N, C-alpha and C positions, 0 to 999 in steps of 0.2 A: 676173751683172747686178745692179746696185743698184736696188732698187725704191723709188720715191717714192710715199708713201701719199697717198690722197685724203682729203678731210675726213671722209667717211663711214667709211673704213677706220680713220682715227685714232680716231674715236669708239669703235669696237669695241675697239681696242687700249687705250684709256683704261679701258673697262669691264673688260677682261681684267686689266689692271694693278691696278685697284681690288680685284679678287678676290684677286690675289696678295698685296697689302698686308694685306688682312683675314686671310688664312690665316697669313701670317707673324706678325702680332700675336697670333693665337690660339695659335700654337706657342710664341712667346716667353713667353706668359702661363703656360705649364705646364712649361717647362723647369726641372728641379730634380733634385737627387740622387735616384737610384733609378728615374727614368723611363726607359723603353726608347725607342730610336729608332724602333721599330715603332709605338709608341703615338703618336709625333709624326706619323708618316706617316698613320695612321688619322685623326687630328684634321684634318690638312690636307685629306685627300680629302673628309671630311665637309663642311668649310667650302666647298670649291670646288664640290662638287655642289649644295649648298644654295643657292648663288648663281647656278646655271644654267651653270656652267663645267664643263670637263673637265680633268683633270690632263694637262699637255702632255708630261710625262716618261714616264708609264706606257705601256709598249709601244714607246717610241721606240728603234729599233734593238735591241729586245729587253730594254730596261731594265725591271726587275720591280716598281718602286715608283712612288709619286706624287711623292716628293721625294728629294733627296739629303741624307744626313746624314753629314758628315765630321768625325770626332772627333780633336782634338789634332794629331797629325802627319799625319793624312789631309788631303790638299789639296782634292780635289773627288771627286764621284761615289761617295761612300760609300753603300752600300745599307742602308736601315733594316732592323733585325733585332730580334726579341724577345730575342736573346742579347746585345745590346749595351745595357747599363744605365749611364746617365750617373752620374758620380761627382763629388763636391765637388771643385772646382778644375779640372775639364775645361773645354774650349771645344768648341763644336759649330757647324759651318757648316751652315746650312739653305739649300738651293738649290731653287727652286720655280718652276714655270711653269704657266700656265693658258691653255686655249683657250676663247675666247668668240666664238661666231658666226664661227668660222673664223680668228680672229686671236689672237695670243699675247702675253702679258706674261711677263716673266722677271726674277727678282731673287734675291739671296742676302744673307744676313746671318750673321755669326759671333757667337754668344751665349755668355756665361760661364755656367757651372753653379755656382751659389752664389758663394762668394768665390774670387777668383783672385789670383795674385801680381801685384805692381805691374808687373813686366816683361812679363807676359802681357797685362795691360790695355793697356800701351803698344803692343804689337804690334797689337791690335785697333784702337786709336785711330788709329795711323798708316795702317793699311790702309784704314779708312773715310775718312780724310782724303784718301788717294791717289785714291780713287774720285771724290771731289768735285773734286779737282784736274784729273782727266781730263775730267769732265763740263763744267767751265768752258771747255774747249777745243772742245766740240761745237757750234760756231757756223758759220753759212754762210761759205764761202770759206776756212776753215781746211782742213787736210788731216788724214786719218785719223791719221797718225803724230804730229801735234801732241798728240793725246790720249795716244798711247803714250809719248811723250817726257816729258810732264808727270808721268805716273805714275811712270815709271822714275826720273827725277831726284829726285822727292820721297822715294820709298821708299829709294833707295840713299843719299841724303844723311842718312837716319836710321838707317843701319846694317843694313838688311835687304836681301833679294834678291827680285826678281820672278820668278815662274814663267814659263818660256819654252815649256813643252810644251803649254800651253793658252792660248787667247786669247779676247777678246770677239768680238762678231759683230753683224751686222745681225739684225733679228728682225721678223716680221710674220705672213704666212700660214704660214711655216715657222719652226721653232725656230732654225735656223741659216741665215741668209742672208748674202749679201755686203753689206758688206765684212768681212773679218776685221780685228779690232782688237787687235793685240799690246799688251802692257803694257811694251814696251821698244822702243828704236830712236831714230834721229835725227829731228828735226822736219822738217816740210816735204815729206814723202813720202806716197805713196799717193793714193787718190781724194780729190777735192775734196768737202767736205761741202756738202749742199744742203738747203734747207727741205723738210720732209716725209720726210726719212730718219729711220728709227727704229733705234736702236742699243742693244745690251746691252753696257754697259761694265762690266768685272769684274776688277779687280786681285786676283790671288792672290799673297800675300806670305809668304815664308818667313823664319823666325828665323835660319836658317843658309844653306846652299847652295840655289841655285835648282833643283837636280836632283831629279827624282822617279822613283819606280818604280811600276809597275802591279802590283797584287796578283793572286793566282790567280783571283779572281772575274771578272777581265777588265774591271772597271770602276774599282775604288777606286784612286786615285792617292795615294801616300804620299811624304813627304819622304825622300830617299835617306839623309840623316844622322839621321833620327829626331827632328829638332827640330820645333817647332810651326809651324803654318801657319794663316793667316786668309784669308777670302774675303768680299768685299762686291760687290754688283752692283745696278744699276738699269737699267730700260728707259727710254731717253731719246729724246725727240723733238727733232730739230734744227729750231728755230723761228726766226722773223725776228730778234727782239731778244735772246733768250737761250735756252739749252737748257731744255726742260721735262721734269722728272722725272715719269714716269707711274706709277711703282710706289712712290711715297713713302708710307711707313708711319708717319711721325711728323710 
């Protein structure tokens, strides 16, 4: 069932999303060579709790950390570790959710570590642009797959592939609500978008094949061909005149 949020519920989601954005900015500010992904997790949790929130990911289906940190060819759900030390030229996806008074904000950003090659920078740029292409379609009376199709067409026209094993989703009281929002498919399909729907739109874009493998930890998804992957996500409110990004960090 797709849940339409009330004005009061949206206010709580706005607050949760503001904490998400603040935590992401704090993490971005310390990402550098020699920093461990565990340190990033600790920083995020401290920011979240200082603002009256709780990490939405920690304990979710047994997940052991407050954020996901996916490095280079890791697509999503990488587990922070003191044994993973970032290196110059890496990219790291930070995926982060916050619960505030029972409601959730969810976002992701892929960040360069120091200087990265121009072709890697292009992957990040196209993935982030694809996110905004999808968000533009999150308007009343469009359908879910209008978002999906906009993302896929833009990504593939730029020579990359969209991951098909994972999708975006509704978000609210639960981290994953209906509807599912694939990053691929024809337009004009799926549920009709209505005012008050809150969506986590999140293209995951691979340099090579769209295929992924799950590592032995049961969480980390990695590109099957070992090529790079990028991930960007916002929590978005379907509003009357235009979509409203709740997790905007810039």
